[in-house]
PDB file of N, H, CA, C and O in Angstrom:
ATOM      1  N   MET A   1       9.775  15.285 -21.631  1.00  0.00           N
ATOM      2  CA  MET A   1       9.583  16.130 -20.441  1.00  0.00           C
ATOM      3  C   MET A   1       9.958  15.383 -19.227  1.00  0.00           C
ATOM      4  O   MET A   1       9.566  14.238 -19.005  1.00  0.00           O
ATOM      5  N   ILE A   2      10.747  16.079 -18.429  1.00  0.00           N
ATOM      6  H   ILE A   2      11.066  17.009 -18.610  1.00  0.00           H
ATOM      7  CA  ILE A   2      11.176  15.432 -17.173  1.00  0.00           C
ATOM      8  C   ILE A   2      10.202  15.995 -16.093  1.00  0.00           C
ATOM      9  O   ILE A   2       9.961  17.198 -15.989  1.00  0.00           O
ATOM     10  N   ARG A   3       9.684  15.068 -15.331  1.00  0.00           N
ATOM     11  H   ARG A   3       9.880  14.091 -15.415  1.00  0.00           H
ATOM     12  CA  ARG A   3       8.761  15.386 -14.252  1.00  0.00           C
ATOM     13  C   ARG A   3       9.375  15.007 -12.919  1.00  0.00           C
ATOM     14  O   ARG A   3       9.889  13.901 -12.756  1.00  0.00           O
ATOM     15  N   LYS A   4       9.321  15.912 -11.980  1.00  0.00           N
ATOM     16  H   LYS A   4       8.903  16.811 -12.112  1.00  0.00           H
ATOM     17  CA  LYS A   4       9.764  15.660 -10.648  1.00  0.00           C
ATOM     18  C   LYS A   4       8.569  15.323  -9.800  1.00  0.00           C
ATOM     19  O   LYS A   4       7.522  15.970  -9.838  1.00  0.00           O
ATOM     20  N   TYR A   5       8.781  14.263  -9.023  1.00  0.00           N
ATOM     21  H   TYR A   5       9.631  13.737  -8.992  1.00  0.00           H
ATOM     22  CA  TYR A   5       7.680  13.803  -8.137  1.00  0.00           C
ATOM     23  C   TYR A   5       7.957  14.218  -6.701  1.00  0.00           C
ATOM     24  O   TYR A   5       9.093  14.145  -6.230  1.00  0.00           O
ATOM     25  N   SER A   6       6.966  14.631  -6.046  1.00  0.00           N
ATOM     26  H   SER A   6       6.044  14.690  -6.428  1.00  0.00           H
ATOM     27  CA  SER A   6       7.132  15.055  -4.601  1.00  0.00           C
ATOM     28  C   SER A   6       7.368  13.833  -3.710  1.00  0.00           C
ATOM     29  O   SER A   6       7.129  12.693  -4.109  1.00  0.00           O
ATOM     30  N   GLN A   7       7.826  14.095  -2.542  1.00  0.00           N
ATOM     31  H   GLN A   7       8.020  15.021  -2.219  1.00  0.00           H
ATOM     32  CA  GLN A   7       8.078  13.022  -1.596  1.00  0.00           C
ATOM     33  C   GLN A   7       6.728  12.447  -1.163  1.00  0.00           C
ATOM     34  O   GLN A   7       6.634  11.256  -0.864  1.00  0.00           O
ATOM     35  N   GLU A   8       5.693  13.269  -1.127  1.00  0.00           N
ATOM     36  H   GLU A   8       5.769  14.236  -1.370  1.00  0.00           H
ATOM     37  CA  GLU A   8       4.326  12.775  -0.783  1.00  0.00           C
ATOM     38  C   GLU A   8       3.821  11.730  -1.781  1.00  0.00           C
ATOM     39  O   GLU A   8       3.192  10.738  -1.413  1.00  0.00           O
ATOM     40  N   GLN A   9       4.123  11.992  -3.069  1.00  0.00           N
ATOM     41  H   GLN A   9       4.634  12.798  -3.368  1.00  0.00           H
ATOM     42  CA  GLN A   9       3.748  11.048  -4.147  1.00  0.00           C
ATOM     43  C   GLN A   9       4.478   9.754  -4.062  1.00  0.00           C
ATOM     44  O   GLN A   9       3.908   8.673  -4.209  1.00  0.00           O
ATOM     45  N   ILE A  10       5.798   9.888  -3.813  1.00  0.00           N
ATOM     46  H   ILE A  10       6.262  10.767  -3.694  1.00  0.00           H
ATOM     47  CA  ILE A  10       6.594   8.593  -3.651  1.00  0.00           C
ATOM     48  C   ILE A  10       6.161   7.812  -2.456  1.00  0.00           C
ATOM     49  O   ILE A  10       6.087   6.585  -2.516  1.00  0.00           O
ATOM     50  N   ASP A  11       5.864   8.494  -1.345  1.00  0.00           N
ATOM     51  H   ASP A  11       5.924   9.491  -1.296  1.00  0.00           H
ATOM     52  CA  ASP A  11       5.368   7.856  -0.171  1.00  0.00           C
ATOM     53  C   ASP A  11       4.017   7.205  -0.399  1.00  0.00           C
ATOM     54  O   ASP A  11       3.751   6.169   0.210  1.00  0.00           O
ATOM     55  N   PHE A  12       3.192   7.723  -1.199  1.00  0.00           N
ATOM     56  H   PHE A  12       3.408   8.565  -1.693  1.00  0.00           H
ATOM     57  CA  PHE A  12       1.886   7.210  -1.569  1.00  0.00           C
ATOM     58  C   PHE A  12       2.103   5.893  -2.335  1.00  0.00           C
ATOM     59  O   PHE A  12       1.402   4.911  -2.092  1.00  0.00           O
ATOM     60  N   ILE A  13       3.023   5.878  -3.211  1.00  0.00           N
ATOM     61  H   ILE A  13       3.593   6.676  -3.409  1.00  0.00           H
ATOM     62  CA  ILE A  13       3.297   4.693  -4.034  1.00  0.00           C
ATOM     63  C   ILE A  13       3.840   3.605  -3.070  1.00  0.00           C
ATOM     64  O   ILE A  13       3.408   2.456  -3.159  1.00  0.00           O
ATOM     65  N   LYS A  14       4.780   3.944  -2.148  1.00  0.00           N
ATOM     66  H   LYS A  14       5.131   4.878  -2.076  1.00  0.00           H
ATOM     67  CA  LYS A  14       5.388   3.007  -1.301  1.00  0.00           C
ATOM     68  C   LYS A  14       4.329   2.357  -0.399  1.00  0.00           C
ATOM     69  O   LYS A  14       4.399   1.157  -0.136  1.00  0.00           O
ATOM     70  N   ALA A  15       3.299   3.177   0.099  1.00  0.00           N
ATOM     71  H   ALA A  15       3.241   4.152  -0.114  1.00  0.00           H
ATOM     72  CA  ALA A  15       2.298   2.641   0.911  1.00  0.00           C
ATOM     73  C   ALA A  15       1.256   1.780   0.277  1.00  0.00           C
ATOM     74  O   ALA A  15       0.604   0.973   0.940  1.00  0.00           O
ATOM     75  N   ASN A  16       1.097   1.954  -1.025  1.00  0.00           N
ATOM     76  H   ASN A  16       1.627   2.609  -1.564  1.00  0.00           H
ATOM     77  CA  ASN A  16       0.003   1.270  -1.711  1.00  0.00           C
ATOM     78  C   ASN A  16       0.466   0.243  -2.834  1.00  0.00           C
ATOM     79  O   ASN A  16      -0.378  -0.312  -3.539  1.00  0.00           O
ATOM     80  N   ILE A  17       1.708   0.024  -2.972  1.00  0.00           N
ATOM     81  H   ILE A  17       2.393   0.474  -2.399  1.00  0.00           H
ATOM     82  CA  ILE A  17       2.222  -0.852  -4.092  1.00  0.00           C
ATOM     83  C   ILE A  17       2.064  -2.341  -3.753  1.00  0.00           C
ATOM     84  O   ILE A  17       1.795  -3.138  -4.652  1.00  0.00           O
ATOM     85  N   LYS A  18       2.219  -2.728  -2.514  1.00  0.00           N
ATOM     86  H   LYS A  18       2.437  -2.080  -1.784  1.00  0.00           H
ATOM     87  CA  LYS A  18       2.270  -4.209  -2.258  1.00  0.00           C
ATOM     88  C   LYS A  18       1.004  -4.909  -2.676  1.00  0.00           C
ATOM     89  O   LYS A  18      -0.089  -4.571  -2.222  1.00  0.00           O
ATOM     90  N   GLY A  19       1.161  -5.913  -3.568  1.00  0.00           N
ATOM     91  H   GLY A  19       2.049  -6.187  -3.937  1.00  0.00           H
ATOM     92  CA  GLY A  19       0.002  -6.651  -3.981  1.00  0.00           C
ATOM     93  C   GLY A  19      -1.005  -5.965  -4.867  1.00  0.00           C
ATOM     94  O   GLY A  19      -2.066  -6.527  -5.140  1.00  0.00           O
ATOM     95  N   CYS A  20      -0.699  -4.739  -5.336  1.00  0.00           N
ATOM     96  H   CYS A  20       0.163  -4.282  -5.114  1.00  0.00           H
ATOM     97  CA  CYS A  20      -1.639  -3.983  -6.106  1.00  0.00           C
ATOM     98  C   CYS A  20      -1.149  -3.972  -7.550  1.00  0.00           C
ATOM     99  O   CYS A  20      -0.021  -3.536  -7.777  1.00  0.00           O
ATOM    100  N   PRO A  21      -1.877  -4.396  -8.490  1.00  0.00           N
ATOM    101  CA  PRO A  21      -1.485  -4.347  -9.852  1.00  0.00           C
ATOM    102  C   PRO A  21      -1.277  -2.922 -10.321  1.00  0.00           C
ATOM    103  O   PRO A  21      -1.974  -2.030  -9.838  1.00  0.00           O
ATOM    104  N   TYR A  22      -0.330  -2.652 -11.259  1.00  0.00           N
ATOM    105  H   TYR A  22       0.237  -3.376 -11.651  1.00  0.00           H
ATOM    106  CA  TYR A  22      -0.007  -1.314 -11.676  1.00  0.00           C
ATOM    107  C   TYR A  22      -1.222  -0.561 -12.203  1.00  0.00           C
ATOM    108  O   TYR A  22      -1.311   0.659 -12.060  1.00  0.00           O
ATOM    109  N   ARG A  23      -2.155  -1.282 -12.810  1.00  0.00           N
ATOM    110  H   ARG A  23      -2.083  -2.273 -12.926  1.00  0.00           H
ATOM    111  CA  ARG A  23      -3.295  -0.581 -13.332  1.00  0.00           C
ATOM    112  C   ARG A  23      -4.142   0.064 -12.207  1.00  0.00           C
ATOM    113  O   ARG A  23      -4.596   1.203 -12.318  1.00  0.00           O
ATOM    114  N   GLU A  24      -4.332  -0.711 -11.130  1.00  0.00           N
ATOM    115  H   GLU A  24      -3.963  -1.636 -11.040  1.00  0.00           H
ATOM    116  CA  GLU A  24      -5.066  -0.135 -10.032  1.00  0.00           C
ATOM    117  C   GLU A  24      -4.320   0.989  -9.293  1.00  0.00           C
ATOM    118  O   GLU A  24      -4.878   2.014  -8.899  1.00  0.00           O
ATOM    119  N   LEU A  25      -3.053   0.722  -9.142  1.00  0.00           N
ATOM    120  H   LEU A  25      -2.601  -0.110  -9.462  1.00  0.00           H
ATOM    121  CA  LEU A  25      -2.137   1.736  -8.393  1.00  0.00           C
ATOM    122  C   LEU A  25      -2.162   3.050  -9.237  1.00  0.00           C
ATOM    123  O   LEU A  25      -2.223   4.148  -8.682  1.00  0.00           O
ATOM    124  N   THR A  26      -2.111   2.908 -10.605  1.00  0.00           N
ATOM    125  H   THR A  26      -2.061   2.017 -11.056  1.00  0.00           H
ATOM    126  CA  THR A  26      -2.133   4.159 -11.427  1.00  0.00           C
ATOM    127  C   THR A  26      -3.390   4.882 -11.280  1.00  0.00           C
ATOM    128  O   THR A  26      -3.378   6.104 -11.133  1.00  0.00           O
ATOM    129  N   ASN A  27      -4.550   4.166 -11.311  1.00  0.00           N
ATOM    130  H   ASN A  27      -4.559   3.173 -11.430  1.00  0.00           H
ATOM    131  CA  ASN A  27      -5.874   4.772 -11.079  1.00  0.00           C
ATOM    132  C   ASN A  27      -5.893   5.499  -9.738  1.00  0.00           C
ATOM    133  O   ASN A  27      -6.284   6.666  -9.695  1.00  0.00           O
ATOM    134  N   LYS A  28      -5.499   4.874  -8.674  1.00  0.00           N
ATOM    135  H   LYS A  28      -5.181   3.926  -8.709  1.00  0.00           H
ATOM    136  CA  LYS A  28      -5.532   5.484  -7.395  1.00  0.00           C
ATOM    137  C   LYS A  28      -4.642   6.736  -7.348  1.00  0.00           C
ATOM    138  O   LYS A  28      -5.051   7.803  -6.890  1.00  0.00           O
ATOM    139  N   PHE A  29      -3.432   6.559  -7.833  1.00  0.00           N
ATOM    140  H   PHE A  29      -3.101   5.692  -8.205  1.00  0.00           H
ATOM    141  CA  PHE A  29      -2.514   7.739  -7.918  1.00  0.00           C
ATOM    142  C   PHE A  29      -3.073   8.899  -8.677  1.00  0.00           C
ATOM    143  O   PHE A  29      -3.002  10.033  -8.202  1.00  0.00           O
ATOM    144  N   ASN A  30      -3.650   8.654  -9.888  1.00  0.00           N
ATOM    145  H   ASN A  30      -3.708   7.733 -10.274  1.00  0.00           H
ATOM    146  CA  ASN A  30      -4.105   9.721 -10.669  1.00  0.00           C
ATOM    147  C   ASN A  30      -5.339  10.366 -10.016  1.00  0.00           C
ATOM    148  O   ASN A  30      -5.492  11.584 -10.113  1.00  0.00           O
ATOM    149  N   LYS A  31      -6.204   9.622  -9.371  1.00  0.00           N
ATOM    150  H   LYS A  31      -6.080   8.633  -9.292  1.00  0.00           H
ATOM    151  CA  LYS A  31      -7.329  10.238  -8.620  1.00  0.00           C
ATOM    152  C   LYS A  31      -6.864  11.099  -7.465  1.00  0.00           C
ATOM    153  O   LYS A  31      -7.399  12.180  -7.221  1.00  0.00           O
ATOM    154  N   ARG A  32      -5.892  10.619  -6.779  1.00  0.00           N
ATOM    155  H   ARG A  32      -5.457   9.740  -6.977  1.00  0.00           H
ATOM    156  CA  ARG A  32      -5.441  11.287  -5.531  1.00  0.00           C
ATOM    157  C   ARG A  32      -4.682  12.598  -5.908  1.00  0.00           C
ATOM    158  O   ARG A  32      -4.869  13.611  -5.233  1.00  0.00           O
ATOM    159  N   PHE A  33      -3.857  12.598  -6.940  1.00  0.00           N
ATOM    160  H   PHE A  33      -3.706  11.775  -7.488  1.00  0.00           H
ATOM    161  CA  PHE A  33      -3.046  13.792  -7.214  1.00  0.00           C
ATOM    162  C   PHE A  33      -3.527  14.514  -8.508  1.00  0.00           C
ATOM    163  O   PHE A  33      -2.880  15.457  -8.963  1.00  0.00           O
ATOM    164  N   GLY A  34      -4.602  14.089  -9.060  1.00  0.00           N
ATOM    165  H   GLY A  34      -5.128  13.323  -8.690  1.00  0.00           H
ATOM    166  CA  GLY A  34      -5.144  14.851 -10.253  1.00  0.00           C
ATOM    167  C   GLY A  34      -4.281  14.829 -11.437  1.00  0.00           C
ATOM    168  O   GLY A  34      -4.219  15.808 -12.181  1.00  0.00           O
ATOM    169  N   MET A  35      -3.577  13.702 -11.655  1.00  0.00           N
ATOM    170  H   MET A  35      -3.628  12.907 -11.051  1.00  0.00           H
ATOM    171  CA  MET A  35      -2.640  13.542 -12.771  1.00  0.00           C
ATOM    172  C   MET A  35      -3.186  12.521 -13.750  1.00  0.00           C
ATOM    173  O   MET A  35      -4.212  11.882 -13.511  1.00  0.00           O
ATOM    174  N   SER A  36      -2.484  12.387 -14.841  1.00  0.00           N
ATOM    175  H   SER A  36      -1.651  12.906 -15.035  1.00  0.00           H
ATOM    176  CA  SER A  36      -2.903  11.445 -15.844  1.00  0.00           C
ATOM    177  C   SER A  36      -1.694  10.538 -16.325  1.00  0.00           C
ATOM    178  O   SER A  36      -1.406  10.463 -17.520  1.00  0.00           O
ATOM    179  N   LEU A  37      -0.984   9.840 -15.319  1.00  0.00           N
ATOM    180  H   LEU A  37      -1.217   9.901 -14.348  1.00  0.00           H
ATOM    181  CA  LEU A  37       0.114   8.976 -15.704  1.00  0.00           C
ATOM    182  C   LEU A  37      -0.402   7.742 -16.388  1.00  0.00           C
ATOM    183  O   LEU A  37      -1.526   7.300 -16.149  1.00  0.00           O
ATOM    184  N   SER A  38       0.389   7.218 -17.198  1.00  0.00           N
ATOM    185  H   SER A  38       1.302   7.577 -17.392  1.00  0.00           H
ATOM    186  CA  SER A  38       0.093   5.972 -17.865  1.00  0.00           C
ATOM    187  C   SER A  38       0.549   4.838 -16.972  1.00  0.00           C
ATOM    188  O   SER A  38       1.290   5.073 -16.018  1.00  0.00           O
ATOM    189  N   ILE A  39       0.122   3.596 -17.258  1.00  0.00           N
ATOM    190  H   ILE A  39      -0.480   3.406 -18.033  1.00  0.00           H
ATOM    191  CA  ILE A  39       0.565   2.445 -16.484  1.00  0.00           C
ATOM    192  C   ILE A  39       2.076   2.245 -16.670  1.00  0.00           C
ATOM    193  O   ILE A  39       2.782   1.928 -15.712  1.00  0.00           O
ATOM    194  N   ASN A  40       2.573   2.431 -17.911  1.00  0.00           N
ATOM    195  H   ASN A  40       1.999   2.688 -18.688  1.00  0.00           H
ATOM    196  CA  ASN A  40       4.015   2.271 -18.139  1.00  0.00           C
ATOM    197  C   ASN A  40       4.818   3.205 -17.306  1.00  0.00           C
ATOM    198  O   ASN A  40       5.842   2.831 -16.734  1.00  0.00           O
ATOM    199  N   LYS A  41       4.353   4.431 -17.235  1.00  0.00           N
ATOM    200  H   LYS A  41       3.521   4.735 -17.700  1.00  0.00           H
ATOM    201  CA  LYS A  41       5.059   5.493 -16.405  1.00  0.00           C
ATOM    202  C   LYS A  41       5.065   5.146 -14.975  1.00  0.00           C
ATOM    203  O   LYS A  41       6.067   5.370 -14.296  1.00  0.00           O
ATOM    204  N   MET A  42       3.976   4.598 -14.463  1.00  0.00           N
ATOM    205  H   MET A  42       3.162   4.416 -15.015  1.00  0.00           H
ATOM    206  CA  MET A  42       3.893   4.219 -13.076  1.00  0.00           C
ATOM    207  C   MET A  42       4.839   3.003 -12.802  1.00  0.00           C
ATOM    208  O   MET A  42       5.450   2.904 -11.737  1.00  0.00           O
ATOM    209  N   SER A  43       4.927   2.144 -13.738  1.00  0.00           N
ATOM    210  H   SER A  43       4.431   2.224 -14.603  1.00  0.00           H
ATOM    211  CA  SER A  43       5.819   0.951 -13.551  1.00  0.00           C
ATOM    212  C   SER A  43       7.244   1.483 -13.559  1.00  0.00           C
ATOM    213  O   SER A  43       8.028   1.058 -12.710  1.00  0.00           O
ATOM    214  N   ALA A  44       7.629   2.369 -14.442  1.00  0.00           N
ATOM    215  H   ALA A  44       6.992   2.714 -15.132  1.00  0.00           H
ATOM    216  CA  ALA A  44       8.957   2.951 -14.511  1.00  0.00           C
ATOM    217  C   ALA A  44       9.288   3.707 -13.245  1.00  0.00           C
ATOM    218  O   ALA A  44      10.399   3.586 -12.728  1.00  0.00           O
ATOM    219  N   LEU A  45       8.383   4.457 -12.750  1.00  0.00           N
ATOM    220  H   LEU A  45       7.481   4.556 -13.170  1.00  0.00           H
ATOM    221  CA  LEU A  45       8.579   5.300 -11.532  1.00  0.00           C
ATOM    222  C   LEU A  45       8.836   4.360 -10.364  1.00  0.00           C
ATOM    223  O   LEU A  45       9.741   4.610  -9.567  1.00  0.00           O
ATOM    224  N   ALA A  46       8.063   3.286 -10.242  1.00  0.00           N
ATOM    225  H   ALA A  46       7.328   3.083 -10.889  1.00  0.00           H
ATOM    226  CA  ALA A  46       8.250   2.349  -9.134  1.00  0.00           C
ATOM    227  C   ALA A  46       9.619   1.597  -9.278  1.00  0.00           C
ATOM    228  O   ALA A  46      10.304   1.331  -8.290  1.00  0.00           O
ATOM    229  N   SER A  47       9.970   1.282 -10.506  1.00  0.00           N
ATOM    230  H   SER A  47       9.414   1.498 -11.309  1.00  0.00           H
ATOM    231  CA  SER A  47      11.274   0.627 -10.715  1.00  0.00           C
ATOM    232  C   SER A  47      12.432   1.524 -10.384  1.00  0.00           C
ATOM    233  O   SER A  47      13.414   1.056  -9.807  1.00  0.00           O
ATOM    234  N   ARG A  48      12.365   2.796 -10.722  1.00  0.00           N
ATOM    235  H   ARG A  48      11.568   3.176 -11.190  1.00  0.00           H
ATOM    236  CA  ARG A  48      13.438   3.714 -10.477  1.00  0.00           C
ATOM    237  C   ARG A  48      13.587   3.906  -8.937  1.00  0.00           C
ATOM    238  O   ARG A  48      14.674   4.219  -8.453  1.00  0.00           O
ATOM    239  N   ASN A  49      12.523   3.720  -8.211  1.00  0.00           N
ATOM    240  H   ASN A  49      11.639   3.466  -8.604  1.00  0.00           H
ATOM    241  CA  ASN A  49      12.621   3.920  -6.748  1.00  0.00           C
ATOM    242  C   ASN A  49      12.794   2.561  -6.032  1.00  0.00           C
ATOM    243  O   ASN A  49      12.709   2.486  -4.806  1.00  0.00           O
ATOM    244  N   GLY A  50      13.033   1.508  -6.800  1.00  0.00           N
ATOM    245  H   GLY A  50      13.103   1.568  -7.796  1.00  0.00           H
ATOM    246  CA  GLY A  50      13.330   0.218  -6.236  1.00  0.00           C
ATOM    247  C   GLY A  50      12.110  -0.424  -5.552  1.00  0.00           C
ATOM    248  O   GLY A  50      12.254  -1.180  -4.591  1.00  0.00           O
ATOM    249  N   LEU A  51      10.950  -0.123  -6.045  1.00  0.00           N
ATOM    250  H   LEU A  51      10.833   0.491  -6.826  1.00  0.00           H
ATOM    251  CA  LEU A  51       9.647  -0.624  -5.433  1.00  0.00           C
ATOM    252  C   LEU A  51       9.083  -1.721  -6.366  1.00  0.00           C
ATOM    253  O   LEU A  51       9.141  -1.593  -7.589  1.00  0.00           O
ATOM    254  N   LYS A  52       8.547  -2.778  -5.779  1.00  0.00           N
ATOM    255  H   LYS A  52       8.499  -2.882  -4.785  1.00  0.00           H
ATOM    256  CA  LYS A  52       7.938  -3.865  -6.502  1.00  0.00           C
ATOM    257  C   LYS A  52       6.558  -4.173  -5.867  1.00  0.00           C
ATOM    258  O   LYS A  52       6.354  -4.037  -4.660  1.00  0.00           O
ATOM    259  N   ASN A  53       5.652  -4.584  -6.723  1.00  0.00           N
ATOM    260  H   ASN A  53       5.818  -4.695  -7.702  1.00  0.00           H
ATOM    261  CA  ASN A  53       4.297  -4.906  -6.256  1.00  0.00           C
ATOM    262  C   ASN A  53       4.129  -6.308  -5.812  1.00  0.00           C
ATOM    263  O   ASN A  53       3.129  -6.600  -5.155  1.00  0.00           O
ATOM    264  N   GLY A  54       5.008  -7.195  -6.108  1.00  0.00           N
ATOM    265  H   GLY A  54       5.820  -6.958  -6.641  1.00  0.00           H
ATOM    266  CA  GLY A  54       4.976  -8.553  -5.678  1.00  0.00           C
ATOM    267  C   GLY A  54       4.137  -9.431  -6.669  1.00  0.00           C
ATOM    268  O   GLY A  54       3.982 -10.629  -6.432  1.00  0.00           O
ATOM    269  N   CYS A  55       3.615  -8.860  -7.734  1.00  0.00           N
ATOM    270  H   CYS A  55       3.741  -7.886  -7.926  1.00  0.00           H
ATOM    271  CA  CYS A  55       2.931  -9.649  -8.698  1.00  0.00           C
ATOM    272  C   CYS A  55       3.919 -10.279  -9.633  1.00  0.00           C
ATOM    273  O   CYS A  55       4.968  -9.685  -9.883  1.00  0.00           O
ATOM    274  N   ASP A  56       3.648 -11.444 -10.165  1.00  0.00           N
ATOM    275  H   ASP A  56       2.795 -11.926  -9.962  1.00  0.00           H
ATOM    276  CA  ASP A  56       4.448 -12.116 -11.181  1.00  0.00           C
ATOM    277  C   ASP A  56       4.238 -11.404 -12.507  1.00  0.00           C
ATOM    278  O   ASP A  56       3.228 -11.589 -13.185  1.00  0.00           O
ATOM    279  N   CYS A  57       5.263 -10.553 -12.868  1.00  0.00           N
ATOM    280  H   CYS A  57       6.084 -10.403 -12.316  1.00  0.00           H
ATOM    281  CA  CYS A  57       5.084  -9.786 -14.140  1.00  0.00           C
ATOM    282  C   CYS A  57       5.877 -10.331 -15.258  1.00  0.00           C
ATOM    283  O   CYS A  57       6.137  -9.590 -16.206  1.00  0.00           O
ATOM    284  N   ARG A  58       6.297 -11.577 -15.241  1.00  0.00           N
ATOM    285  H   ARG A  58       6.087 -12.179 -14.471  1.00  0.00           H
ATOM    286  CA  ARG A  58       6.924 -12.123 -16.385  1.00  0.00           C
ATOM    287  C   ARG A  58       6.019 -12.294 -17.613  1.00  0.00           C
ATOM    288  O   ARG A  58       6.464 -12.313 -18.761  1.00  0.00           O
ATOM    289  N   PHE A  59       4.704 -12.418 -17.294  1.00  0.00           N
ATOM    290  H   PHE A  59       4.343 -12.402 -16.362  1.00  0.00           H
ATOM    291  CA  PHE A  59       3.719 -12.500 -18.329  1.00  0.00           C
ATOM    292  C   PHE A  59       2.898 -11.221 -18.253  1.00  0.00           C
ATOM    293  O   PHE A  59       2.608 -10.706 -17.173  1.00  0.00           O
ATOM    294  N   ASN A  60       2.534 -10.726 -19.423  1.00  0.00           N
ATOM    295  H   ASN A  60       2.769 -11.144 -20.300  1.00  0.00           H
ATOM    296  CA  ASN A  60       1.471  -9.646 -19.421  1.00  0.00           C
ATOM    297  C   ASN A  60       1.921  -8.351 -18.756  1.00  0.00           C
ATOM    298  O   ASN A  60       1.067  -7.539 -18.399  1.00  0.00           O
ATOM    299  N   LYS A  61       3.166  -8.127 -18.579  1.00  0.00           N
ATOM    300  H   LYS A  61       3.860  -8.787 -18.869  1.00  0.00           H
ATOM    301  CA  LYS A  61       3.695  -6.807 -17.979  1.00  0.00           C
ATOM    302  C   LYS A  61       3.118  -6.470 -16.687  1.00  0.00           C
ATOM    303  O   LYS A  61       2.897  -5.288 -16.426  1.00  0.00           O
ATOM    304  N   GLY A  62       2.852  -7.387 -15.857  1.00  0.00           N
ATOM    305  H   GLY A  62       3.031  -8.348 -16.069  1.00  0.00           H
ATOM    306  CA  GLY A  62       2.351  -7.097 -14.488  1.00  0.00           C
ATOM    307  C   GLY A  62       0.896  -6.784 -14.340  1.00  0.00           C
ATOM    308  O   GLY A  62       0.442  -6.474 -13.239  1.00  0.00           O
ATOM    309  N   TYR A  63       0.163  -6.854 -15.391  1.00  0.00           N
ATOM    310  H   TYR A  63       0.532  -7.107 -16.286  1.00  0.00           H
ATOM    311  CA  TYR A  63      -1.266  -6.532 -15.334  1.00  0.00           C
ATOM    312  C   TYR A  63      -2.037  -7.731 -14.642  1.00  0.00           C
ATOM    313  O   TYR A  63      -2.919  -7.512 -13.812  1.00  0.00           O
ATOM    314  N   GLU A  64      -1.667  -8.988 -15.018  1.00  0.00           N
ATOM    315  H   GLU A  64      -0.951  -9.165 -15.693  1.00  0.00           H
ATOM    316  CA  GLU A  64      -2.292 -10.092 -14.464  1.00  0.00           C
ATOM    317  C   GLU A  64      -1.184 -11.062 -14.168  1.00  0.00           C
ATOM    318  O   GLU A  64      -0.189 -11.058 -14.892  1.00  0.00           O
ATOM    319  N   PRO A  65      -1.288 -11.921 -13.122  1.00  0.00           N
ATOM    320  CA  PRO A  65      -0.204 -12.810 -12.739  1.00  0.00           C
ATOM    321  C   PRO A  65       0.090 -13.917 -13.804  1.00  0.00           C
ATOM    322  O   PRO A  65       1.234 -14.353 -13.932  1.00  0.00           O
ATOM    323  N   THR A  66      -0.873 -14.335 -14.512  1.00  0.00           N
ATOM    324  H   THR A  66      -1.802 -13.981 -14.408  1.00  0.00           H
ATOM    325  CA  THR A  66      -0.609 -15.422 -15.507  1.00  0.00           C
ATOM    326  C   THR A  66      -1.398 -15.137 -16.781  1.00  0.00           C
ATOM    327  O   THR A  66      -2.355 -14.363 -16.768  1.00  0.00           O
ATOM    328  N   GLN A  67      -0.994 -15.759 -17.867  1.00  0.00           N
ATOM    329  H   GLN A  67      -0.216 -16.387 -17.878  1.00  0.00           H
ATOM    330  CA  GLN A  67      -1.648 -15.518 -19.126  1.00  0.00           C
ATOM    331  C   GLN A  67      -2.966 -16.342 -19.264  1.00  0.00           C
ATOM    332  O   GLN A  67      -3.935 -15.889 -19.873  1.00  0.00           O
ATOM    333  N   PHE A  68      -2.962 -17.529 -18.693  1.00  0.00           N
ATOM    334  H   PHE A  68      -2.175 -17.897 -18.198  1.00  0.00           H
ATOM    335  CA  PHE A  68      -4.081 -18.359 -18.705  1.00  0.00           C
ATOM    336  C   PHE A  68      -4.771 -18.528 -17.359  1.00  0.00           C
ATOM    337  O   PHE A  68      -4.101 -18.631 -16.331  1.00  0.00           O
ATOM    338  N   LYS A  69      -6.068 -18.556 -17.351  1.00  0.00           N
ATOM    339  H   LYS A  69      -6.612 -18.472 -18.186  1.00  0.00           H
ATOM    340  CA  LYS A  69      -6.734 -18.758 -16.065  1.00  0.00           C
ATOM    341  C   LYS A  69      -6.723 -20.208 -15.607  1.00  0.00           C
ATOM    342  O   LYS A  69      -6.497 -21.100 -16.425  1.00  0.00           O
ATOM    343  N   ILE A  70      -6.955 -20.468 -14.349  1.00  0.00           N
ATOM    344  H   ILE A  70      -7.138 -19.743 -13.685  1.00  0.00           H
ATOM    345  CA  ILE A  70      -6.950 -21.843 -13.901  1.00  0.00           C
ATOM    346  C   ILE A  70      -8.175 -22.549 -14.463  1.00  0.00           C
ATOM    347  O   ILE A  70      -9.283 -22.014 -14.427  1.00  0.00           O
ATOM    348  N   GLY A  71      -7.962 -23.791 -14.997  1.00  0.00           N
ATOM    349  H   GLY A  71      -7.062 -24.226 -15.025  1.00  0.00           H
ATOM    350  CA  GLY A  71      -9.042 -24.495 -15.660  1.00  0.00           C
ATOM    351  C   GLY A  71      -9.149 -24.285 -17.113  1.00  0.00           C
ATOM    352  O   GLY A  71      -9.969 -24.929 -17.767  1.00  0.00           O
ATOM    353  N   HIS A  72      -8.316 -23.365 -17.687  1.00  0.00           N
ATOM    354  H   HIS A  72      -7.649 -22.842 -17.155  1.00  0.00           H
ATOM    355  CA  HIS A  72      -8.362 -23.170 -19.105  1.00  0.00           C
ATOM    356  C   HIS A  72      -7.916 -24.411 -19.868  1.00  0.00           C
ATOM    357  O   HIS A  72      -6.887 -25.012 -19.559  1.00  0.00           O
ATOM    358  N   VAL A  73      -8.734 -24.794 -20.899  1.00  0.00           N
ATOM    359  H   VAL A  73      -9.570 -24.306 -21.149  1.00  0.00           H
ATOM    360  CA  VAL A  73      -8.372 -25.977 -21.688  1.00  0.00           C
ATOM    361  C   VAL A  73      -7.842 -25.418 -23.031  1.00  0.00           C
ATOM    362  O   VAL A  73      -8.542 -24.674 -23.718  1.00  0.00           O
ATOM    363  N   PRO A  74      -6.587 -25.792 -23.395  1.00  0.00           N
ATOM    364  CA  PRO A  74      -6.089 -25.287 -24.648  1.00  0.00           C
ATOM    365  C   PRO A  74      -6.713 -25.941 -25.899  1.00  0.00           C
ATOM    366  O   PRO A  74      -6.361 -25.583 -27.023  1.00  0.00           O
TER     367      PRO A  74
END
């Protein structure tokens, strides 16, 4: 199913994406617009619009900046 997003929804993402993990952004978006987007769909939507949250997403698909916490002993 192809979903069209309104300019208001795109503007909301632009205004809230900086430094915000996709999980939080998705929760805010779903509450505001009464939708049920998944985190992956939010990530794809942001990517299609050239938006980045600034988090290091090489590990863990952008949910957390690193795999191991500081001070972790292997």
